[in-house]
C-alpha positions, 0 to 999 in steps of 0.5 A, a space after each residue: 430303956 427310954 422311949 423317944 416320943 413323937 412329941 419330943 421329936 416334934 419339939 426338937 425339930 421346932 426348936 431347930 426351926 426357930 434357931 434357923 429363923 432367928 439366924 436368917 433374921 439377923 440384920 444385913 451385914 451382921 452375924 446372928 451374934 450381932 457382930 459386923 461381918 462386912 470387913 471379912 476377906 474370905 472371898 479375896 485371899 490376895 487381899 487378906 494378906 494386905 497390910 492394914 490401911 493407913 492407920 484406920 485399923 480397917 483391913 484392906 478389902 482389895 488392892 487398887 490393882 485387883 480392880 480392872 479399869 473399865 471393869 470390877 470385882 465381886 466380893 461375895 462374902 462382903 456382898 459388895 462389888 467394886 468397880 473402876 469406871 475410869 483410871 483411878 476412880 473406884 465405886 462400890 455397890 451392893 452385890 444384891 440385885 434389886 430385882 429378886 435379891 440374887 447376888 450379882 456374879 460378874 462384871 463384863 463389858 462395863 456392866 455388873 451382871 446378875 445371873 438369875 434374870 440377866 439384869 445389868 447395872 452400869 459400873 459408873 453409878 449402879 443404875 440399870 442398863 438392862 432389866 428386868 431390874 428397875 432400881 439401881 444397886 445400892 451404893 456403898 462407901 469405900 476409902 482408897 488410901 494408897 493402893 488399898 481399898 477398905 469399906 468406909 
C-alpha cells in the first residue's frame, strides 16, 4: 500500500498552479499553445456557415446584414465588437473595456456598453461617451468584401 505524503500533494497542487499561470500569461489573441484564436466564430453560429471571404482564405466573422445600422454586435469569443454607425460604414473595436478590463456586452442607443460600471463608448470611433472609463476602445482592422466581414 502506498501512502500519499503531504509533500506530494503540495507539489501536485503547485504544478497545477504553474500550468494555470502559464495559460493565463499567453498573449492576447493567442491560445496557450501559441496559435492565433482571433478568427474563431463559435459565438456567431450564423457566421460560421458563411462561405470563405473573397479569396483571402479568412472565414467570415459576420455578414453585413448581421450588424444593425446605428448599432452593432459583440463577438465574445473574438473579443471584438463590430458597429455600423451609418449605412455601409463598418467599424471594429476591442470588446475589452479600458476602465477595468471587463468585456462589453451590448450595443444600444448608439453606444457600446460595459455592464461592470456602465462605461459607454461611441459606435463611430470607440471614444468614451460616459465614464468611468477615460480611454477609448482599441480600434481593430476588418475587411468588408461583398456581404462578408473578416478580421484584417
